[in-house]
C-alpha positions in Angstrom: -14.0 -11.8 2.2 -10.7 -11.6 0.3 -7.4 -12.3 2.0 -5.6 -9.4 3.6 -2.2 -10.7 2.6 -1.0 -12.1 -0.6 1.5 -15.1 -0.7 4.3 -15.6 -3.2 2.0 -17.9 -5.2 -0.7 -15.3 -5.4 1.8 -12.6 -6.5 3.3 -15.0 -9.1 -0.1 -15.6 -10.5 -1.1 -12.0 -10.6 2.2 -10.8 -12.1 2.6 -13.9 -14.4 6.1 -14.6 -13.0 7.9 -17.3 -11.2 7.4 -17.8 -7.4 11.1 -17.1 -6.9 10.8 -13.7 -8.5 7.5 -13.1 -6.5 9.5 -13.7 -3.3 12.0 -11.1 -4.3 9.2 -8.6 -5.1 7.6 -9.3 -1.7 11.0 -8.9 0.1 11.5 -5.5 -1.5 8.1 -4.3 -0.7 8.4 -5.6 2.9 11.7 -3.7 3.3 9.9 -0.5 2.2 7.2 -1.1 4.8 9.7 -1.8 7.5 11.4 1.6 6.7 8.0 3.2 7.2 7.6 1.5 10.6 5.1 -1.2 9.7 5.2 -4.7 10.9 5.8 -7.2 8.1 5.4 -11.0 7.6 8.1 -12.8 5.7 6.8 -14.2 2.4 3.5 -12.2 2.6 2.6 -8.7 1.5 -0.6 -6.7 2.3 -3.0 -6.9 -0.6 -3.7 -3.2 -0.6 -0.1 -2.2 -0.6 0.8 -4.6 -3.3 -1.8 -3.2 -5.6 -0.9 0.4 -4.8 2.8 -0.2 -5.5 2.3 -2.2 -8.7 -0.3 0.1 -10.2 -2.6 -2.9 -10.8 -6.3 -2.8 -10.0 -7.9 -5.1 -7.5 -11.1 -5.0 -9.6 -9.3 -6.6 -12.5 -8.1 -9.4 -10.3 -11.6 -10.1 -9.0 -12.9 -10.1 -12.6 -10.3 -12.7 -13.6 -11.2 -14.9 -10.7 -14.9 -14.8 -11.7 -14.2 -15.9 -15.3 
């Protein structure tokens, strides 16, 4: 089973960016979720929401993990 939440290190690896930038991306997305009335976790982002907002495919990530 895959994790429900992504950490900054997960986001930085997926987006090929620094962890510092990943924390900023997560903070922005969490702010969007708060405005929609969702509960958020600091430094974590729901996997499903992250992939929806970035336009990336979860299948591509899973293929990268397998190779």
